[in-house]
N, C-alpha and C positions, 0 to 999 in steps of 0.2 A: 181981390178977395181969394183966399187960398181954399182950395176944396181938397178935404183930406180923403184918402181911400177908405171907403168903409170896411170894417172888420169882416163883414160877411164875405166881401170880395176876396179878401186875403185867405179866409178859410177856404174858399172854393179852389184857391190854386195850391193850397197845402198838399192835398194827395198827389198832385202831379209832381211837386217837388220831392216828396218822399220816393215816388216810383223812380224819379230821375236819379236820386242818391243811390237806390238800391241797385239799379242797373249799372252806374258808374262804379260801384264797388265790386260786382261780379266782374267787370272788365279789368279793373285797375289791380285788384288783389293778386291775381296770378302773375301780372307783370311785376309788381313789386316783390312778390316771393321769389320769382326768378332772378331778379336783379340782385337782391339782398343775398340769395342763396349762392350766387356766383362768387361771393366774397367769403364764404364760410368753409370751414373744414366740413368733411363728409359726416363725421360724427355729429357735428353741431346741427345738422339739418333735422335729425330726429329729436334732439333734445331742446333745441330753440328754433323751431321752424319759421316763426313769423317775427322774431325779435331782431334787433340789430346784432351783427357779429360781434363776437367777444374780442376776436382777432381779425383785423381786414386782410384776408389773403388776396392780394393783388395778382399772385402768380397765375390764377385761373384764367383771368383776362389776359394778361401779357403773354402767356404761353400761346393761346389762341392767336393773338395778333401778330406774334412772331412766326406763325405757321405760314409757309407758301401756299398750302393748299386752300387755306380759308380765303386769301387775297385772289387766287384763281378762281374760286367758286363765286366769290363777289363779283369779279369782272364778268364772268359768264352769265349771272343773273342780270347784272345791269345791262350787258349788251343785248340779251335776248329781250329783256323788258323794253328797253328803249326803241329797238327796231320793231317789235310787236306792236307798240303803241303808235309810232309814226304809220306804219302800215294800216292799222285798224282805222285810226281817225281819218286817214287821208281818202280811203275807200269808202268809208261810212258817210264822210261829209259830202262826197259826190253823190252818193246814192240817195242821201236824205234831201239834198238840195233838188233832186229830180222829182222825188215823191212830194216834196212840199210845195214847189213852185211851178210844177208843169201838170197839165191835165192831159191824160192820154187814156186810151181804152185799156182796161185791166189794171189800172194803177193800184187800186185798193187789194186786188188779187195777189198782185206781185208783193205788195207791202206785207199782206197776211202771210205769204210764205216766208218772208223774213223773220216775222215775228213769231212764227211757228219753231224757229230754231231755239227759242227760249224754252220750249217744252221737251227738247231733245236731250236726254241726260249724256254727259260726256262719258261716263263710265260704260254706258250701253254701247258707245261707238268705238271704243278702245281697240277691239280686235280688228274691225275694218280699217280703222286708221293705221294700226301696225302694218296691215298687208299692203295699204295703199303706199305708205311711206317706204316700204321695202321694195315695192315695185319701182318707184321712181328714184331709188338709191339715196333717200333722205335720212336713213338710219344713221346714227352718230355723227349727225349734221345739224347745227343750230337751226337751219331753215326748216328742218322737219318740225321743230317745236314752234318757231315763229308763225310760219304759214298755218299750222293748226290752230294756234291760239287766236290769230286774227280772224279766222274763219268763224270761230265759236264766239268772238267778241263783237262781230259786226252786228247781230240782231240788236242788243241792248243799246249799242252806240248809234245805230240808225234811229231807233225809237226816240232817244233823247235828243238828237240833233233835229230830226224832222219836226218835233214839237216847238223847238226853239225857232227854227227857220220859218215855220208858219206863223210864229207871232210877230214877225217883221211885217210892218204896214206895206201894203201894196204900193201906197203912194212913193215910197222910197225907190222901188224898183222902177216905177214909171218915170221918175225924175232922172234916174240914172240912164234909161234907155233914151230919153229925150237928149241928154247930155253926150249920147254916142257909145254908151256901154252896151256891149252884147250880153248874152247870158252868162258866158264865162267870166267876162269882165266885171259884172255885177257880182258874181259869186266871189271872186278873187279879192276884188279891192273894196266891196262894200259889206257883204255878207259875212265873211269870215271874220274881219275885225269886229264886227258887231256881235259875233258869237263867241267872243273870247271866254266868257264864263261857262258856256256849254261845252266848248272845246277843252277848257281846263277840267271840267267835270268828267268828260269820258277819257280824258288822259290819265287822271287819278285812277279811276276804276281799272283802266287796262294795265297800268303799271302795277298796281298792287295785285291784281288777279295773276298776272305773269310772275310776279315775285313769289307767290305763295303756292305756285303750281308745283305739284309733287308727282302726280301719276304720269302726266305726259312725259316729262324729262326721264322719268324712271323707264319708261317703255322705250324711248328714242335712244338714250345714251348707255352704252355699255363701257365706253372708254371714261375712266376717271378723270382724265384731262378736261372733259367736256362737262363735268358734273355742275349743277347749280346749287345754291346754298340749302334748299330742302333736301337734295340728296346727300349733301355734305353732312347735315345735321344726322340722318340716319346712319351713315358711315361712322360718324364720330360717336354716336350713341353705342354702336356695336363695338367699337374699338375701346371706348372707355366706360364699358357697362357699369363698373363698380365705382366709377368716380363721377358721382352724380353732380357734385358742386362744379366741376368743369364743363360738365354738359350743359347746365344751366348757364354758364358764362358763354359758351359757344352760341347757345339759343338766343341770348339777349343781344349779343353782338350782331347775330343774323337779322334780328328785328330792327334794330337802329335805323339802317338806311330807309326802310320802308316807313316807319313811324315818323322819322324826321320829315320825309317827302310829304307825307299826308297831313302832318301838323302845319307845314307851310302852305299846302294847298287847300286846306280845309274850308276856308273862307269862299274861295273859288267853287269848291265842290257843291256846298250848300246853296250858293247864288245860282249856280248853273241848273240844279235840280229845280228850283223853284222858278226860275225864269221862264222855263219852257212849259210849266204846268198851267200858265193862265190861258192860253189859246191851245186849241187842239185841230 
């Protein structure tokens, strides 16, 4: 016997669908505007801002792709994002393992100190960070950005991984110990493979956060050869202030790698966030 969904139930979900479409439109419309605007003449941006280009001007995109500075900034952003992610996830996984699977005096106090980092605004710390990096000779050095981003990324990463590690049944750890696994062996051989959704989640967050970081590279880098894409966008906008279409093309090309990576890893991101939320 087939049970059809009651109309009342469908009506109850209608407001949620409307809200989802409205939020999606607010996110998608600026991206579509920038994408199409990069194919237009500057005069057409004011006369036909949201329509399809009358003449598709591909030179805006090809000129950017033919620029050596764009590819250098793309490499700098990729290098910094990858190293930041590896360092953040590796350190946070070890710390989260200790907080989740070991009982020791002051554990919750130490964990609270880590979580307090979420309430510390990065902008407030920019001057002390600059002085500290200058003292250690890390200005105009990618390590100055990588180490700082890793430090600020640790609190959220530890919180997510700790929740996931605590959701792993203790019987699995007991079985591993009986089979001869020590604490690190259990962490490396069993816990990390089981935590792939959570690892993917924090990796996506770290990469996207590093990719979009503007203030820290602005403070650390004065050499143009070390600039990341956000700094390149600012410089490009100043150089071509009157060529809005070319600026939009540069902006779209700078977003493509992060958007592509996020689209690929989106399933893991959602799965990792919900996996660690069942147990605390």
